[in-house]
C-alpha positions in Angstrom: -0.1 0.0 0.1 1.3 3.7 -1.1 0.0 7.3 0.7 1.5 10.0 -0.7 1.1 13.3 1.4 2.7 17.3 0.2 3.1 18.9 3.1 4.4 22.6 2.3 6.1 21.5 -0.9 7.6 18.7 0.2 5.6 14.8 -1.1 6.5 12.4 1.5 6.2 8.9 -0.5 5.5 6.3 2.4 5.8 2.5 1.6 3.8 0.9 4.8 3.3 -3.0 5.0 0.2 -3.1 8.0 0.6 -5.2 10.9 -2.1 -7.6 12.0 -4.8 -7.4 14.9 -4.1 -3.3 15.3 -5.9 -3.1 17.7 -3.9 -2.2 21.0 -6.1 -2.0 23.6 -7.3 -5.4 24.8 -10.8 -5.0 24.3 -11.4 -6.3 28.0 -9.1 -4.3 30.0 -8.4 -0.1 28.9 -5.8 0.4 31.6 -3.5 -2.2 29.4 -1.5 -1.2 25.4 -0.1 -3.6 23.5 2.0 -2.9 20.3 1.9 -5.4 17.3 5.2 -6.0 15.5 5.4 -6.0 11.8 6.3 -9.0 10.4 9.3 -8.0 8.5 11.0 -6.8 11.8 12.8 -9.5 13.3 12.2 -11.5 16.4 14.3 -13.3 18.8 13.1 -16.0 20.3 15.2 -16.0 24.0 12.7 -14.3 26.2 8.3 -14.7 26.1 6.6 -12.4 27.8 2.9 -12.3 29.0 1.6 -8.9 30.6 -1.5 -8.3 32.9 -3.8 -6.3 34.4 -5.4 -7.6 37.9 -7.3 -9.9 37.1 -7.8 -9.7 33.7 -6.4 -12.2 31.4 -3.0 -12.1 30.4 -1.6 -11.2 27.1 1.9 -12.0 25.2 4.2 -9.3 24.2 5.8 -9.1 20.5 9.7 -9.6 21.0 12.0 -7.3 18.8 16.0 -7.6 17.8 18.2 -5.8 19.2 21.7 -5.7 17.9 24.6 -5.1 20.5 28.4 -5.0 19.9 31.2 -6.9 21.9 34.7 -5.3 20.7 37.9 -7.5 19.8 39.9 -6.7 22.0 42.7 -8.8 20.0 41.8 -7.2 16.1 39.5 -3.9 17.2 36.2 -5.2 15.2 32.6 -5.1 16.9 30.8 -8.4 16.8 27.6 -8.1 16.7 25.6 -9.4 19.9 21.8 -10.0 19.8 19.2 -9.4 22.3 15.8 -8.7 22.8 13.3 -6.0 23.5 9.5 -5.6 24.3 7.4 -2.6 25.1 3.5 -2.1 26.3 1.6 0.9 28.2 -0.2 1.2 30.9 -2.0 2.4 33.7 -2.4 1.7 37.4 -0.6 -1.6 38.2 0.5 -4.6 36.2 2.1 -7.9 37.1 4.1 -9.5 34.2 5.7 -12.6 33.4 9.2 -12.8 31.7 9.8 -16.7 30.5 13.3 -17.5 29.8 13.0 -20.0 26.5 17.0 -21.6 26.6 16.9 -22.7 29.6 16.7 -23.3 33.7 16.4 -19.3 35.2 20.0 -19.8 38.1 20.1 -16.4 39.2 17.8 -13.8 38.2 18.1 -9.7 38.4 15.5 -6.3 37.7 17.7 -3.3 36.6 18.6 -0.8 37.5 18.5 -2.6 40.7 17.5 0.7 42.4 13.7 0.3 41.7 14.4 -2.8 44.0 12.5 -5.3 42.3 13.1 -9.0 43.4 11.3 -11.2 40.9 9.5 -14.9 42.2 11.5 -17.2 40.2 10.0 -21.1 39.5 11.5 -22.8 36.8 12.5 -21.1 33.4 10.0 -18.0 34.8 9.8 -14.7 36.8 6.9 -12.9 37.5 6.8 -9.5 39.3 4.2 -6.4 38.8 4.8 -2.6 38.0 3.3 0.1 39.9 5.0 3.3 37.2 6.2 3.7 33.5 10.0 1.6 34.1 12.5 1.2 31.6 14.5 -2.1 32.8 16.9 -4.9 32.1 15.7 -8.5 32.8 19.6 -10.5 33.0 18.6 -14.3 33.7 21.9 -16.2 34.1 24.3 -13.5 34.1 23.9 -13.0 30.5 25.4 -10.0 29.2 23.9 -9.8 26.0 20.9 -12.6 25.8 18.6 -10.4 28.1 15.6 -8.1 28.0 15.2 -4.6 27.9 11.6 -4.3 28.6 9.8 -0.4 28.3 6.6 0.1 30.5 5.5 3.3 29.7 2.7 5.6 29.9 -0.7 5.0 28.4 -0.5 8.1 25.3 -3.2 11.5 26.0 -3.3 13.6 22.8 -2.7 10.9 20.4 -3.2 13.2 16.6 -5.7 12.5 14.3 -3.8 11.0 11.2 -5.3 13.5 8.8 -4.7 16.2 11.0 -3.0 18.5 8.2 -0.3 19.2 10.8 0.5 15.8 11.2 3.4 13.2 9.7 1.3 10.5 10.5 2.9 7.2 10.3 0.5 4.1 11.8 1.7 0.5 12.6 3.3 -1.1 9.9 6.9 -0.5 7.5 7.5 2.2 6.6 9.7 4.8 4.5 10.0 7.7 2.7 11.5 8.7 -1.0 15.9 9.5 -0.6 15.3 8.0 3.4 16.1 11.3 4.7 12.2 13.2 6.4 12.7 16.4 6.2 10.6 17.9 9.0 9.0 21.3 8.2 8.5 23.9 10.6 5.0 23.6 12.9 5.1 19.9 11.9 4.2 16.9 14.0 5.9 13.8 12.9 4.0 10.7 14.4 4.8 6.7 14.3 2.0 5.0 16.4 2.5 2.1 18.1 3.9 -1.0 16.0 4.9 1.7 13.5 8.5 1.1 12.3 10.1 4.2 9.8 13.0 2.7 8.0 14.2 6.8 7.1 15.7 8.8 9.4 14.2 12.1 10.0 15.7 15.9 9.9 14.8 18.3 11.6 17.2 21.8 9.8 17.0 25.6 10.0 13.2 24.9 11.4 11.2 25.9 15.0 8.8 24.2 16.8 8.4 20.7 15.5 8.1 17.0 16.6 9.0 13.7 16.8 6.8 11.8 18.9 4.8 8.3 19.3 5.8 5.0 20.4 6.8 3.4 17.3 10.1 3.3 16.2 13.2 4.1 13.7 14.5 1.4 12.3 18.1 0.7 10.3 18.0 4.9 9.3 20.6 4.8 6.4 22.7 6.9 8.9 21.5 8.7 11.9 18.3 8.1 13.3 17.5 11.7 14.0 19.4 15.1 13.8 18.7 18.2 14.4 21.0 21.5 13.0 20.0 24.8 13.7 16.5 24.8 15.0 14.7 26.5 18.4 12.0 24.5 20.0 12.1 20.9 19.5 10.6 17.6 21.5 11.4 14.2 20.5 9.3 11.9 23.0 8.2 7.6 23.2 10.1 6.5 20.2 13.0 3.9 19.8 15.4 3.7 17.7 16.9 0.8 17.1 19.7 -0.9 15.3 20.7 2.9 12.9 23.8 3.2 10.8 25.1 5.6 12.6 24.0 8.2 16.2 20.9 7.8 17.8 20.5 11.4 18.0 22.8 14.1 16.5 22.3 18.1 17.8 23.7 20.8 16.6 23.3 24.6 17.2 20.0 23.6 18.7 18.0 25.5 21.2 15.6 24.5 23.5 16.0 20.6 23.1 14.1 18.3 24.8 14.6 14.7 24.1 11.8 12.6 26.3 10.9 8.6 27.2 13.2 7.6 24.2 15.4 4.6 23.8 18.0 3.8 21.5 20.4 0.4 21.2 23.1 0.2 18.6 26.0 -1.9 17.4 28.0 -0.2 15.0 31.6 1.5 14.8 30.6 5.3 16.0 27.1 3.7 17.2 27.0 6.8 20.1 23.8 7.5 21.4 22.6 11.7 21.8 25.3 13.7 20.9 24.6 17.1 21.7 27.1 19.7 19.4 26.8 23.3 20.7 23.7 22.8 22.6 21.9 25.9 24.2 18.9 24.9 26.9 18.7 21.1 26.4 17.0 19.3 28.0 17.3 14.4 27.8 14.8 12.8 30.5 14.0 9.8 31.0 16.0 7.9 28.7 17.2 4.2 28.3 20.1 4.3 26.2 22.7 0.8 24.6 25.6 1.6 22.4 28.2 0.5 20.8 30.1 4.5 21.9 29.1 7.2 24.4 25.5 6.8 25.2 25.4 11.1 26.0 28.0 13.1 24.2 28.3 16.9 25.0 30.7 18.7 23.0 31.2 22.1 20.8 32.5 22.6 17.4 32.8 19.9 15.6 31.5 19.7 11.7 29.7 22.5 10.3 28.8 23.3 14.1 29.9 26.3 16.6 29.6 28.3 19.7 29.1 28.0 23.6 27.1 24.6 25.6 25.0 25.7 28.0 22.4 24.8 30.4 22.0 21.6 29.2 20.6 19.1 31.7 20.1 15.0 31.4 18.3 13.5 34.0 16.3 10.8 35.6 17.7 8.4 33.0 19.8 4.7 32.5 22.5 4.4 30.5 24.1 1.1 29.4 27.6 1.7 27.7 28.5 -1.9 25.7 31.5 0.2 24.7 33.3 4.0 25.2 31.4 6.2 28.0 28.2 6.2 29.6 28.5 10.4 29.7 31.1 12.4 27.7 32.1 15.9 27.5 33.9 18.4 26.0 36.5 16.6 23.8 35.2 18.9 21.1 35.9 22.1 20.4 37.2 25.1 17.7 40.8 25.8 18.2 41.0 29.1 16.4 37.9 30.6 18.4 37.6 29.1 22.1 34.3 28.1 23.3 33.1 26.9 26.7 30.8 24.6 28.1 29.0 25.5 30.8 25.9 24.7 32.5 26.1 21.4 32.8 22.9 19.0 34.9 23.1 15.7 35.3 20.9 14.0 38.1 18.9 10.5 38.8 21.1 8.7 36.6 21.1 5.0 36.8 24.5 3.6 34.7 23.9 0.0 34.3 27.6 -1.1 32.5 30.6 0.7 31.1 32.9 -1.7 29.0 35.9 -0.1 27.5 39.6 -1.9 27.0 41.4 1.5 25.8 42.8 3.8 29.5 42.2 7.0 27.2 38.4 6.3 26.8 37.5 4.9 30.4 35.4 6.8 32.6 31.8 6.2 33.4 31.8 10.1 33.7 34.2 11.5 31.5 35.5 15.2 31.4 37.6 15.3 29.0 37.8 18.9 27.5 40.2 18.7 24.1 40.7 21.6 21.0 40.7 24.8 23.9 37.6 24.3 25.6 37.5 24.9 29.2 33.9 23.6 31.3 32.5 25.0 34.2 30.0 25.1 36.2 28.9 21.1 36.2 26.3 19.5 38.7 26.4 16.3 38.8 23.4 14.7 41.6 22.2 11.1 42.5 24.2 9.0 40.7 24.2 5.1 41.0 26.5 3.2 39.2 26.2 -0.4 39.3 29.0 -2.9 39.0 30.8 -2.6 35.1 33.1 -5.2 32.9 35.9 -3.2 32.5 36.9 1.0 32.1 36.8 4.0 35.6 34.0 5.6 37.7 35.6 9.3 37.0 37.9 10.3 34.8 38.7 14.0 34.5 41.8 15.0 32.5 42.6 18.2 30.5 43.8 16.3 27.2 45.3 17.0 23.8 44.3 13.8 22.4 46.3 13.6 18.7 43.4 11.8 17.1 40.3 14.0 17.9 41.8 17.1 19.1 44.1 20.4 17.6 45.1 22.1 20.9 44.5 20.7 25.0 41.6 22.0 26.5 41.4 25.1 29.1 40.7 23.6 31.7 37.8 22.4 34.1 36.2 24.2 36.9 33.6 24.0 40.0 33.0 20.3 39.3 30.3 19.5 41.9 29.1 15.3 42.7 27.0 15.0 45.2 25.4 11.2 46.0 27.3 9.2 43.5 27.5 5.9 44.6 29.5 2.9 42.9 28.8 -0.8 44.4 31.2 -2.8 43.0 34.8 -4.5 42.3 35.9 -4.2 38.6 37.0 -0.6 38.2 39.7 0.6 37.2 41.7 3.7 39.5 39.6 7.0 38.5 42.1 9.7 37.6 42.3 13.5 37.7 45.0 14.8 35.5 45.3 18.5 34.5 47.1 19.7 31.4 49.2 22.2 32.7 49.5 24.9 36.1 47.6 27.4 33.2 45.4 24.4 31.9 44.2 23.3 35.1 41.6 21.7 37.4 40.5 23.7 39.6 36.8 23.0 42.4 36.2 19.7 42.1 33.9 18.8 45.2 32.3 15.3 46.4 29.4 15.2 48.6 28.7 12.4 50.4 30.6 9.7 47.9 30.2 5.5 48.4 32.0 3.4 47.5 30.7 0.0 48.4 28.5 1.2 51.5 32.3 2.9 52.5 31.4 7.2 52.8 34.8 8.6 51.2 35.7 12.0 53.0 38.7 13.6 53.8 37.3 13.8 57.4 37.0 9.7 57.5 38.8 7.7 59.9 42.3 7.4 58.1 46.0 7.3 58.5 46.8 10.9 58.6 49.3 10.5 55.7 46.5 8.5 53.4 44.3 10.8 51.3 41.0 10.0 51.1 40.7 9.4 47.2 43.4 7.0 48.0 39.8 4.9 49.0 38.3 5.4 45.8 40.8 4.7 44.3 41.9 8.0 42.4 44.7 9.4 41.6 44.6 13.3 41.3 48.3 14.7 39.4 49.5 18.4 40.3 47.9 20.3 38.1 45.1 19.0 40.4 43.7 22.4 42.3 40.8 22.2 45.9 39.7 18.9 45.8 37.1 17.9 48.9 35.5 15.2 49.9 33.2 16.4 52.0 29.8 14.2 54.3 26.3 16.1 53.5 24.1 14.1 54.8 
């Protein structure tokens, strides 16, 4: 079936294959909404999932194949790994039964651990309930890749009509647009319904007051999934990105950008999640990222994007970096006309994993200004780091990396890290390293840092000649000034 829409002179040609059983609200259960998987979309048989509102009949969830990456440390190549993803929406409460089909369940974890969800296990089936929307990883028998990413969202409100002239609408089924890139005009909303899959990229360039939302999926896009360039007041909400051939989101010189209730998986090289370049007034809220490069990166100048970065908030999210950093700040900038990253807030984050064999690119949270960047006024608060495979907890370096930089960064100033916890044994020592006396790290305060249940503070009981940083452990060089470990609770 073909549908053609003319939108302010732009013709959108969508090839559509409709999924069956398009009624997504169960007829006897208005508090639960499930979405059919188009038959063309690959699935995976490791998990079966049933969901219900209490005292109603069970409803099966469709499973999607998510591709992930494992780096071979001998060859450097990325080996594709298969994982599972399912999603639904609900209100009130739901019960779930998750069955692991390959074998009996010897161990079962529902992550993030901070949610405190402990399943009942019988044979190869897990049972648990949810009372609020959650992005979860169901991990059985300590499998890193053969796990289930389960996204339980809230039921949508204000769903647009398919014939709304201000909406570019994609219903359930498979869709593509001519040329592989959908250019979104100002004032328009792109809506991908639950069960809908768009195999084209979505591009906001030189536009304002435009939206991408829904419950659908951007799949196997020809480049990055979403680009926001030189635009303002853009909203991305509710969609999932699977297996893009680039970043999930690239935003350059974007102002008043909001990314909310967003999920993304990647397996290719340079498979970053959300990368911001020279952006201001950006909010990233309630995301789940599992990526083959940095999950969230905040930079200044690169390519055709120029200018400072300011007032950027990342909050209420879960990050899993199969490669590189969960959070990376500051690498790229403009040596010829130095720029600043000022006013970054990171709060209420669960870091689920970090695996990076290269020391230069380790750090669950990395602040690494290069290219004459200055990073200042950063607040990192209420971050919970679960044990990860390989890397560092914190890496702050004013750096010159000849692979990416044409000059060292100018410095790191005024960073507060409050209520950071780490539970695990795999972390390498953290590093704080200024470049020189002038290009230094100045003013880093940890408040209530807890490592495996132990509060790390300058006032802790320790030999007088020991540093509090020894108990992280953390190395800080002579170009790191005014480093404090405080207790405020």
